[in-house]
ROGU-437674 format. One record per residue: x negated, y, z negated of N, C-alpha, C in turn; residue in one letter. Coordinates in steps of 0.1 Angstrom, whole numbers, plus 5000, padded with zeros to 4 digits. Each point is the difference from the previous one (the first is absolute). Layout:
BEGIN
XYZXYZXYZA ...
% end
This chain:
BEGIN
761182811613499149995011498950114997X 498749965003498950094998500150125010X 499850124995500150125008498950005011X 498849954997498949995010499649865000X 500549925009499849854999498749955007X 499350095007498949955008498750044993X 499049905001498650024995499149975012X 498950085001499149985011498649984994X 499349895005498649974998499250045012X 498850064997499250055011498549954997X 499449945009498649954999499250065011X 499050084997499150055010498849915001X 499849945012498949915003499050075009X 498949935003499050065009500550025014X 500949915005500550015014501550045000X 500849944992501450035000500550054986X 501050085000500850034988501349935001X 500349934989501249915000501050054991X 501349975003501250054993500949894998X 500649994988501249914997501050084992X 501250005005501150074994501049904994X 500350004988500949914993501350074997X 501149935004501350044996500449924987X 500050064989500249934987501449954999X 500950045008501449954999500249865005X 499249965010500149875006498749935001X 498950064997498749945001499450005014X 500650065009499550005014498850095001X 499149965010498850075002499950055014X 499450125002499750055013498550045000X 499349955011498650015000499650105011X 498850064998499450095010498549995000X 499450055011498550005001499650105010X 499150094996499450105010498550004998X 499450065010498550014999499650104989X 499049974993499550084989499450135007X 500150114993499350125004498950034990X 498849955003498950004990499650134994X 500050115008499650134995501150074992X 501249965001501150064993501049894997X 499749904990500949884999501450034997X 500350124994501450034997500850025013X 499450035011500750025012500749875005X 499349894999500649875004501149964990X 499850034987501049974990501350075004X 499950135002501250085002500649965014X 499249985010500649965013500749874999X 499449904993500649874999501350004992X 500050084989501350014992501150065008X 499650115008501050065008500649905010X 499149925007500449915010500949894993X 499649964988500849894993501450054997X 500150124995501350064996500950025012X 499450055011500750035012500549875007X 499149905000500449875007501149934993X 500250024987501049934993501150094995X 500050125004501150104996500150024985X 498950014993500050024986499750154997X 500850064992499750144996498950014990X 499150105001499050014990500550004985X 501250064998500550014987500349864994X 500149905009500449864995498749934996X 498950065000498749934996499750044986X 500049904991499850034986498550044997X 499149935006498650034998499149935010X 498850055001499049945009498849944991X 499649885003498849944993498949985010X 498950054997498950025010498749934995X 499349945009498749954998499150055011X 498750024998499250065010498549964998X 499350005012498649985000499250134999X 500750114997499350135000498850014991X 500249944987499050014990498849925004X 500249875005498949925004499350065012X 500850055010499350055012499250134996X 500550084991499250124996498749964994X 500049894993498749964994499149935010X 500649925009499249935010499450105010X 500850105004499650105010499450124995X 499850014986499450114993500750135004X 501450004998500850125003500650064988X 499349994989500450064987499550145000X 500150064988499550144998498650004993X 499250105001498750014993500349984985X 499349914994500249964987498850004991X 500150044988498950004991500249904988X 498949974993500149914989499350064988X 500650004988499450044988499949874991X 498849974995499849884993499050034988X 499849904992499250004989498550025004X 499250074993498650025003499349865001X 499349985011499349885003500849905009X 501250035003500949915008500450065013X 499350105005500350065012499949915012X 499149905000499849925011500749864999X 500949984991500749884998500749955013X 500650105008500749975012499149945011X 498750024999499149945009499349884995X 499850004987499449884994501049885000X 501250034997501149905000499749894990X 500349885004499749884991498749935003X 499350055010498849945005500249865006X 501249965002500249875007499950025015X 499549905007499850015014501149915007X 500850065009501049925007499449925011X 498750025003499349915010498549994995X 499849894993498749994993498850015009X 500149945012498949995009499850105011X 500950105000500050105010499150124995X 498850025005499150104996500550145003X 501050015010500550135004501550014996X 500449934989501350004996500650144998X 501250025006500650134999501050014988X 500150114994500950034990500850135003X 501250014995500850125004499450124993X 499750115008499550124993501050064991X 499650064989500950054990500950115006X 501250014995500950115005499550144995X 499350004989499450124994498550005002X 499550095008498550015001499450044987X 498749974999499350034987500050154996X 500050085010500150154997501250044993X 501149925001501350034994500349914988X 499049944995500149924988499250074989X 500750044990499450084989500149934987X 499150024991500049944987500250104989X 500749954989500150094988499649914988X 499450074991499549944987501249964992X 500249884997501049954991499849854999X 500549934989499949865000501149944990X 500849925005501049924992499549864999X 500049944989499549864998501149905004X 499749875002500949905004501249994990X 499950034988501149994990500950135000X 499650105009500850125001499550114991X 499049984991499550104992499150105008X 499850124996499350105007498550004995X 499149985008498650014997499450145003X 500450055012499550135004501250095004X 500350114993501150085005499850055014X 501250045006499950065013499350135000X 499150025009499350135001500950095009X 500850084994501050085008499450105009X 499050084995499450105010499449935012X 499449884998499449935012501249955009X 501149964994501149955007500650115009X 500150124994500550125008499150035012X 498749994997499050025011500249905011X 500249874996500249895010501250035009X 501150044993501350025008499850125009X 499350114996499850115009499149965012X 499049924997499149955011500849925010X 500949914996500849925009500950095008X 500750104994500950095007499350085010X 498850054997499250075009499549925012X 499949874998499649915011501149965009X 501250054997501149985009500849874998X 499949944988500849884998501550044998X 500849915004501550024998500649914990X 499349904996500449904990498949964991X 500249974988499049964990500549874993X 499149905000500249884992499150014987X 500649984989499350004987499949864995X 498849954998499949864995498850004990X 500450004987499050004989499949864994X 498849974995499849874994500949974989X 500649885000500949954990501350094997X 500350085011501250094998501349914999X 499949885004501249914999500349974986X 499050014991500349984986500350134992X 499550115005500350134994499950115011X 501150055004500050105011499850144996X 499750034988499950134994499250105009X 498849955004499150095008500550025014X 500649905006500650025013501250094999X 500849994990501150104999499550144998X 498950024992499550134998499450055013X 499449925008499550045013501150045009X 501149934999501250045008500450154997X 500050034987500350144996499050105006X 498849964999498950095005500250025015X 500249905008500250015014501250085003X 501149994993501250085002499750154998X 499050034990499750144998499050055010X 499049925004499050055009500349995015X 500849905003500349985015501449945001X 501050084997501449954999500549945013X 499450035011500549955013499549865004X 499149944992499549875003501049894996X 500049905009500849884996499149924990X 500649954990499249934989500649864997X 499049914999500449864996499049964989X 500649954989499349954989500049845000X 498849944998499949865000500949944988X 500250074989500849954989501450005004X 500550075010501350005005500249905011X 499050005010500149925012499849854997X 498949974993499649864998499349994986X 500750004989499449994987499549864997X 499049955007499549874998498550004999X 499449894995498649984999499449995014X 498750045001499349995013499950135006X 498950084996499950145005499950015015X 499349905007499950025014501449995007X 500749894997501449985006500950124996X 499950044987500850114995499750135008X 498750035002499650125007500549995015X 499849885006500449995014501450025002X 500949944991501450015002500550154998X 499450064989500450144998499650095011X 498849985006499550085011501049985012X 500349885003500949975011501350074998X 500649994988501350074998499950155002X 498950064995499850145002499850045014X 499349915008499650035014501350005009X 500949924997501249995009501250084994X 500050044988501250064993500550125008X 499250105003500650115008500549965013X 499449915007500449965013501449934999X 500149914990501349934997501150094996X 499750104992501050094995500550095012X 499150045009500450075012500949925009X 499749875001500849915008501449984994X 500049984987501349994994500950125001X 499450125000500750125002500650015014X 499249975010500550005014501149905002X 499849884994501049895002501350044993X 499950054988501250044993500750115007X 499350105005500750115007500649945013X 499349915006500649945013501349924997X 500049924989501249924997501150104996X 499850104993501050104997500550075013X 499150025009500450065013500949915008X 499949864998500949915006501349994993X 500150064989501249994992500049894989X 498949944998499949904989499650064987X 501050014991499850074988499649914988X 500149875002499749904989498550004997X 499649934989498650004996499249925009X 498750035000499049925007499249924990X 500049875002499249914992498849955008X 499049964993498849945006499649874994X 499449925009499649864996498650004995X 499849934989498749994994499349875005X 498749994997499249895005500449874992X 500650014988500449894993501449955002X 500750065010501349955003501150074993X 499750114992501150084994500250135008X 501050074997500350135006500150104990X 499650135004500150114990500550125007X 500450104992500550125006498950095006X 500450095008499150095007499050074990X 500550054989499150074991498949914994X 500449884997499049904994498949975011X 500549975012499149965011499050125003X 500550124999499150125003498950014990X 500149944987499050014991499049895001X 500449895006499249885001499949945014X 499650075010500049955013499249885002X 498949984992499249885001500749874998X 501150014993500949894997500849955012X 499950085011500849965012499049955011X 498849974997499049965010500449885008X 500849914993500449875007501550005001X 500750115001501450004998500849925012X 499550025012500749935011499949854999X 498849944999499949854998500849954988X 500050084989500749964988501549985003X 500650095008501349985004500349875008X 499049975008500149875008500049884991X 499250014990500049884990501349994993X 500550124996501350004993501149935008X 500050045013501049945009499849855002X 498749965001499749865002500449924988X 499850054988500449924988501549995001X 500850105004501449995000500549905011X 499350005012500349905010499849864995X 498849984993499749874996501049944990X 500350084990501049964990501349965006X 500450095010501349985007500049875008X 498849965005499949885008499649884992X 499950014987499649894992498549965000X 499250105003498549985001499350104991X 499949984987499450104991498550015001X 499349905005498550015002499750035014X 499550125003499950055013498650065003X 499649985012498950085006500650115008X 499950124995500550115008498950045010X 500449995013499150035011500550135007X 499450114998500450135004499150055011X 500450005012499150045012500750115007X 499550124998500650125006499250055012X 500050135002499350055012498550024997X 499650024987498650034997499349894993X 500649934991499349894992501049894998X 499449894995500849884995499649984986X 501049984991499749974986500749884996X 499549944989500649884994500250024985X 501149944995500350014986500649874995X 499649944989500649884995501150044990X 501149945002501250024991500349874994X 500149994986500349884993501250024991X 501049915001501250014993500750135002X 499950055013500750125003499350134996X 498849994994499350124995498650005006X 499650115006498650015006498950014989X 498849965004498950024991499750155000X 499550054988499850144998498650024995X 499550135001498750034996499950144995X 499050044993499750144997498850055007X 499549935010498850045007500349995015X 499550105007500250015014498850085006X 499849985013499050075007500650075013X 499550115003500450075012498850065007X 500250025013498950065008498749915000X 500249875002498849915001499250035013X 498750004998499150025012499949875007X 500149894993500049875007501449944997X 500950005009501449994998500549884992X 499349895002500549884992499049964989X 499150094996499149974989500450074987X 500449924991500350054987498850074994X 500250124994498950074994499450115009X 500550015013499450095009500950135001X 500950024991500950115001500050084987X 500950104999500150084989500949934990X 499649974988500849934990501150084994X 501249954999501150064993500549924989X 500350064989500749934989501550055000X 500849935007501450035001500849875001X 501249994994500849885001500449985015X 499749885005500449975013500549855001X 500849985010500349865004498749955007X 499649884996498749965005500149945014X 499550085010499949955014498650015005X 499749935010498750015006500250025015X 499150085006500150035014499349885007X 500749935008499549875006499750015015X 500350125006499750005014500650135006X 500049995014500450125008501550015002X 500450115004501450025004500250005015X 501350035004500350005014499250105008X 499750114994499250115007498549994998X 499549904994498649994998499349985013X 498950065002499250005012499049895001X 499949935011499149895002498950045009X 498849944997498850035008499149874999X 499050005009499049895000498850054992X 499649934990498950054991498749965007X 498950034993498649975005499749865001X 500849914994499849865001500849935011X 500850095007500949945010501249944995X 500550044988501249964994501050114999X 501349965000501150104999500150044986X 499950134998500350064987501250095000X 500949974991501350085000500050094988X 500250135002500050104989498650034995X 499850084990501050064992500750125007X 499450055011500650125007501349975005X 501050094999501349985004500550115010X 500749965010500650105009501150084994X 500649954989501150064992501150045010X 500650114997501150055009499550105010X 498850054998499550105009498549975002X 499649955012500849985012500849875001X 499849914991500849885000499349895009X 500549884999499549905009500250045015X 499249945008500050035015501449995005X 500749894996501449975006501050114996X 499750084990501050114997500150115010X 499050015008500050105010499850144995X 499450024988499950134994498550055000X 499249935008498650055001499049904995X 500449894993499049904996499549925012X 498749974999499349935011499349884995X 499949974987499249894995501049894996X 499649885001500949884997500349994985X 501249974997500449974986500749874999X 500449964988500749874998501350015007X 500750114999501350025007499949985015X 498950055006499849985014499949855004X 499249934991499849855003501349934998X 500850034990501349944998501050025012X 499950125006500850035011499649925012X 498749995003499549925011500449864999X 500049954988500349854997501549985001X 500850105001501449985002500850004987X 499350024988500749994987500850134998X 499650115006500850124999500750025014X 501150065000500750035012499850155004X 499650025013499750135004501250095000X 501249945003501250085001500949994987X 499649924990500849994988499450044988X 498850065001499350054988500850124994X 500250004987500850094993501450015006X 500549885003501449995006500150075014X 498850015007500150075013499750154999X 499950054988499850154999498650045004X 499049905000498750035003499549905010X 499850035012499649905010498449995000X 499549875000498649984999499549985014X 498750045002499350005013499149885001X 500449895006499249885001498750025008X 500150085011498850025008499050084992X 500450094992499050084992499349914989X 500849914994499549904991499049915007X 500349955012499149915007498750085004X 500150125004498850085004499150024988X 500650024988499150024988499349884996X 500849885000499349884997499049965010X 500350025013499049965010498750084999X 500150134998498850084999499249984988X 500649984988499350004988499749864994X 500849905005499849864995499749905011X 500949995009499949895010498850015009X 499750125005498850015009498749984992X 499850064988498849984993499849864996X 501149924997499949864996500149905011X 500350055012500149915012501249914999X 501150064995501349934998501150065009X 501049925001501250065006500750094990X 500950095005500750094991500849924990X 500749895004500849924991499249934990X 498849945004499249944991499450094989X 499750125005499450104991501150054990X 501250015005501150044991500349894989X 500049885005500149884991498950004989X 498850035005498850004991500250104989X 500550125004500250114991501149964990X 501149945005501149954991499549904990X 499349905005499549904991498950054990X 499250095004499050064991500750064988X 501150085003500750074989500749894991X 500649905006500749904992499049924991X 498849975006499049924992499550094989X 499750135002499550084990501050024988X 501350015004501050024989500249874992X 500049895007500249874993498849984990X 498850025005498849984991500150094988X 500350135002500050094989501149974990X 501249965005501149964991499649884992X 499449905006499649884993499050034989X 499050095003499050044990500750074988X 501050095003500750074990500749904991X 500749905005500749904992499149924992X 498849965005499049934993499550084988X 499750135002499550084989501050014989X 501349985003501150014990500349864995X 499249905004500349864995501449955005X 500450045012501349955005499749925013X 500949905002500049925012500950075010X 499550065010500850085009501049915008X 499749875002500949925007501349984993X 500050034987501349984992500950125001X 499550115006500850125002500850005013X 501150075000500850025012499650145005X 499750015013499650145005501350075004X 500050134997501050095005499350115007X 500150015014499350115007500950125001X 499450124998500750125002499050105008X 500550125003499350095008500349975015X 499850105008500349995014499349885007X 498749974996499349905007499949874992X 500550004987500049884992500649885006X 501350015005500749885006499349955013X 499350095007499449955012498949904997X 499250034989498849924997500349894989X 501150004994500249934988499849855002X 500749945010499949855002498649955002X 499250085008498649955003499250014987X 500250114992499250014988500449894990X 501349974999500549894992499349875003X 499949975013499349885005498649994995X 499350115001498650004996499849994985X 501050044993500049994985500549874995X 500749925008500649884996501350024993X 500650125001501350034994501149945009X 500949914995500949935009501350085002X 500350114993501350075001499850154999X 500850075008500050144999501550055001X 500350114994501350055000499950145006X 500750025011500050135008501350074997X 500050114992501250074997500450095011X 501250045001500550105010499450144995X 499750085010499550134996498650004995X 499249905003498649994994499250125004X 500350065011499150115005500250134992X 501150014992500250114991500149964986X 499449894996500149944987499650104989X 498950075002499550094989501050104997X 500750065010501050104997501249944993X 500349885004501149934992499649974986X 498749964998499549984986500150124991X 499950125006500250124992501450004993X 501049965008501350004995500349904990X 499149904999500249894990499150024988X 499450124999499050024989500750094989X 499749974987500650084989499250124998X 500650104993499250114995499149954989X 498850025001499049944991498750074999X 499450004988498650064999499349924990X 498749985003499149924991499050104994X 499949994986499050084993498949904996X 498750045001498949924996499250074990X 499649944989499150064990498949904997X 498750065000498949924996500149984985X 499749874995500149974986499149884997X 498750034999499049904999499949964985X 500349884997500049964986500049844999X 499249954990500149854998501449964996X 500549895004501349954996500049984985X 498949954995499949974985500350124991X 499750125005500150124992501050105006X 500849965010500950085007501050074990X 500250135001500950074991501450005007X 500849914997501349985006500950124998X 499950064988500950124997499650115010X 498750035001499650115009500449965015X 499849875004500449965013501550025003X 500849964990501450025002500450145001X 499350094993500350145000499750065014X 498849955005499650055014501049955010X 500549874999500949955010501350084999X 500550034988501250084998499950145006X 498850064999499850135006500149995015X 499449905006500049995014501449975005X 500749924992501449975004500950135000X 499750094990500850125000499650095012X 498750005004499650075012500749945012X 500149875001500749945011501450035001X 500750004989501450035000500350145005X 499050104997500250135005499850015015X 499149925005499849995015501349945006X 500549894994501249945006501250104999X 500050084990501150104999500050105012X 498850035005499850095011500749945012X 500149865001500749935011501449964996X 500550064990501449974995500249854996X 498949954994500249864994500050024984X 501149964994500150024986499349894992X 499750034987499249904992500749874999X 501349995001500749884999499849915012X 499650055011499849935012498649965002X 499150044991498649985002499549874994X 499049945006499349884994498650034998X 499449944990498650024997499249875002X 498850015006499149895001498650044995X 499449924991498750034995499049895005X 498950055006499049915006498750034993X 499449904995498750024994498949945009X 498950085001498849955007499049954990X 499849875000499149944989498949925007X 499049974992498949925005499349934988X 499249905003499149954990498950104998X 499550014988499050104996498749975009X 499550105006498849995008500349995015X 501249985004500449995014500150145006X 499850015013500150135006501350025007X 500949905001501350015006501049954991X 501250065001501149964991501249945008X 500949944993501249945005501250074995X 500950035008501250084996501149904997X 500650024988501049914995501250074994X 501249965005501250074994500149954985X 500250094991500149974986501450044995X 500849904995501350034995499950104988X 501050084999500150104990499949944986X 500649884998500049944987498649974995X 499149975009498649974996499450124994X 500250115006499350134996500750044987X 501350004999500750054988499749914988X 499749875002499749914989498550004997X 499250065009498550004998499549865000X 500549925009499749855001498749985009X 498850004993498849985008499949875007X 500549894994500049875006500849995012X 501250065000500950005011499450095012X 499450114996499450085010498849935007X 499249934992498949925006500649895009X 501049934996500649895008500650065013X 500650115000500550065012498950035010X 498950064994498850025009499449885006X 499949894991499349885005500949925010X 501350014999500949945010499750075013X 499950135001499850075012498549975005X 499149994991498649985004499949865006X 500749904994499949865005500650005014X 501150075002500650005013499150065011X 499250104996499250075010498649925002X 499549954989498649945002499949854997X 501249944996500049864998499349954987X 499750094991499349964988500250114990X 499749974987500050104990498749984991X 499750104991498949994992500550014985X 500549904994500650014987499150064989X 498749985001499150054989499650145001X 500350075011499650145002501050104995X 499550104994500950114996500650075012X 501250064998500750075010500150154997X 499950085010500150154998501050065010X 500650104996500950085008499250115007X 500450035012499450105008500950125003X 501249975004501050115003501449944998X 501050105000501449964999500850085010X 500949935007500950065010501449994995X 500750115000501450014997500850045012X 500949925004500850035013501450024996X 500550125003501450034998500850005013X 501049925001500749995013501550024998X 500650055011501550015000500549875006X 501349995002500649885006499649985015X 499849875003499749975014501250025009X 499950075011501250035008500649865005X 501350005000500749885004500150005015X 499349915007500149995015500549865004X 500950005009500449875005499449985014X 499449885002499449975013501149935008X 501150065002501149945007499750015015X 500549905007499950005015500850125006X 499450075010500850105007501149945008X 500950085005501149965008499449935013X 500749895005499549935011500150095013X 498949995008500050075012500949945010X 500550075010500949955010499149915009X 500549885004499349915009499349894992X 499349925008499349894994498550035001X 499249904996498550015001499650035014X 499250115001499550055013499349895007X 500150005013499449895008498850065009X 499650124997498850055007498849914997X 499050025009498749934997498950085007X 498849984995498850065007498849904997X 499050025008498849915000499150054988X 499849904991499150034989498949894999X 498950044995498849925000499949904988X 500049875002499949904989499049905006X 498750004996499149915005500349854998X 500749974988500349874997501149945010X 500650095007501049965010499550025014X 498750035001499450015014499850145005X 500350104993499850145004501350075000X 500350085010501350085000501249905002X 501050034991501249915000501250105001X 501049955008501250085001500749984986X 500150114992500449994986501350074998X 500949944993501350074997499750124991X 500750115003500050124992501450024993X 500049994987501350004993500250134992X 501150065002500450124993500449974986X 499250044990500249964987501450044994X 500550115005501350044995501249905003X 499749915009501149915004499949874992X 499049984992499949884992500949994988X 500649894998500949974989499449894991X 500450004987499649894991500249865007X 499049924999500149865006499449995014X 499850115007499450005013498549944999X 499749925009498749935000499250045013X 498750034999499250035011498749925000X 499749945011498849925001499050075009X 498750014995499050075008499549925012X 499650075010499650145000501250095002X 500050114993501150105001499550134995X 500750115004499750134995501350064995X 500050044987501250054994499850154998X 500750085007499850155000501050074992X 499650104993500850114994499350135003X 500750114997499450135004498750024994X 499749964988498850044993498949905001X 500249885004499049895001500449895008X 499149915003500349875008499449894992X 500849894998499549884994499649905011X 498749965000499549915010500049864994X 500749915007500149864995499349915011X 498849964997499249925009500649865001X 499649925010500449865000499749934987X 500949904996499849934988500550074988X 500950105002500650074989501549995002X 500750014988501550005001500550104989X 500950085004500650104992501549984998X 500450014987501549994997500450134993X 501150065005500550124994500849974987X 499650064989500749964987501150104998X 500649994988501250084997499750155000X 498850044996499650145000499450055013X 500149925011499550035013498450005000X 499449944990498649975001499849895010X 498950005007499649895008499049924993X 500449884995499149914993499349915010X 498750025001499249945011499149884994X 500149895005499149894997499049975011X 498849974996498949985010499549864999X 499749945011499449875001498550024997X 499549894993498549994999499450134995X 
% end
């Protein structure tokens, strides 16, 4: 028997912090949810863990470890809550962070906004040096000038420095020497080198990513210290692991060096959980629909594996416009933000239309119905007015919702300005959100050359099951699978994620002249680095797996396609097989290939992973009693308005139970809304498999 059989996953969201505790002896799960404490996120984590342990009589010593995902990094960038940061770069490239790629995210907007740089021009300094694209040195580093630059930044009050020199990804010698100079001249500064953070081609993206990492690093390290001290204060002595944006987990020490790799950690956990739910329910091709308190996101999962990318944006000034944010070069599960969350605030715009978000009530002051000081209408307020949420059963009755406050907010800010009744205004808000999300998800699938109707939707997040059926109808998706515990799916996904880390190296070379021996040596070196990181998390080399992914393109193209390359192809130096692997992936993504064009490599990714945790999605013990017979009035226009609708306690459902809409299926963390014309069947894993008419 395991000495410490319990594992805890914790996800900090914009509105709620979610918890899942797994008993590895029998696979049973215990869930929890508390309001997030935005100004000190660790307080909600510690309070929620304490509640979870107390509620189930689990001693802290019985917890093997905690796995954590957080929005802290993303929020620090969005809200500009990092530390004063400086940039040292090659002479002539001081303004690259403002010049960018010169692409416009809105061609016809004369007043187009762009995110202001995290480092003002006064804190961007240049040093004379130049490394050429092949890694050779053209101009040696001017060390006296470098020392002057470091002293100037320190005198200006910077707390962190990002170093990004031209072509340092091919030869980091000057960046490494600068690191030594900084340690000598200003040893108290936090330092990030682009050759360590993101050794890839593209000086703008490389500089942006390195700056972002330096900007949040002290904040994140302080948070980890407070959280670690708090966990030990609770009596939890096991290690703390953190979720990365690509779906892997790492130890605390690794995460503390690369906080930018956690920018999408929470949603990545949700995708991990969704993939597991889908495979268990026999649906490997999934549209993950994650609607929480602040945002709604979508991810396509094919064959049980989500789409991935090495490019991401954060802190967009125009929330849904690609190119309007700070670019990051980090491995991520590819998700797009498709809409608002439950706490997103609605208003009437200058055209007399309802606009939802991007501003969110979050947990403080929260939606009007929370009774915590919020007075503006949110999606949650509309869902309560429409009867989809129960005022007395929210969070299992632990948090009572104020219907009158929700109605007052909708009346003042939406109904009266539009000349509508409160109910019609609430329905308009609800439909606006659904329409926006369906449209964005459809566009995302089209951009990926996928037919979205062929996917099965799995909704997660506290608000996902409320909106899922209506979004499916708008997309033409005939089936959705609603898993139990969807409201805490991201925290559950952390428990299902292996220890893993991805290394990326820029390696621009024509396939025709690719030096396979040098490439294999580089891959072997990265593999050795990965094994050392896995060892920090007690994963031995015998339990590790290696994946190599090449980013390739046709010569002359500006974008590349990522392709998994079998080790045998690299060891054999088989150029034809490497090209064939690339063109198979290219054909899948674009529907064509260019047989006559030469191919070139851009970068290589080496992923070292430990074993995937064995989780059983077994049904919990049956609750006492039968399906609950309560009901409440819920709004379904296709049925003529408010309908007396059965409210079913999800914990009472057993495999084979069948539910015909309209119905509301409640559990502590979320509510599944089944409109008229839907039918749900409970499968062996207690998923509700929902079919939709028309």
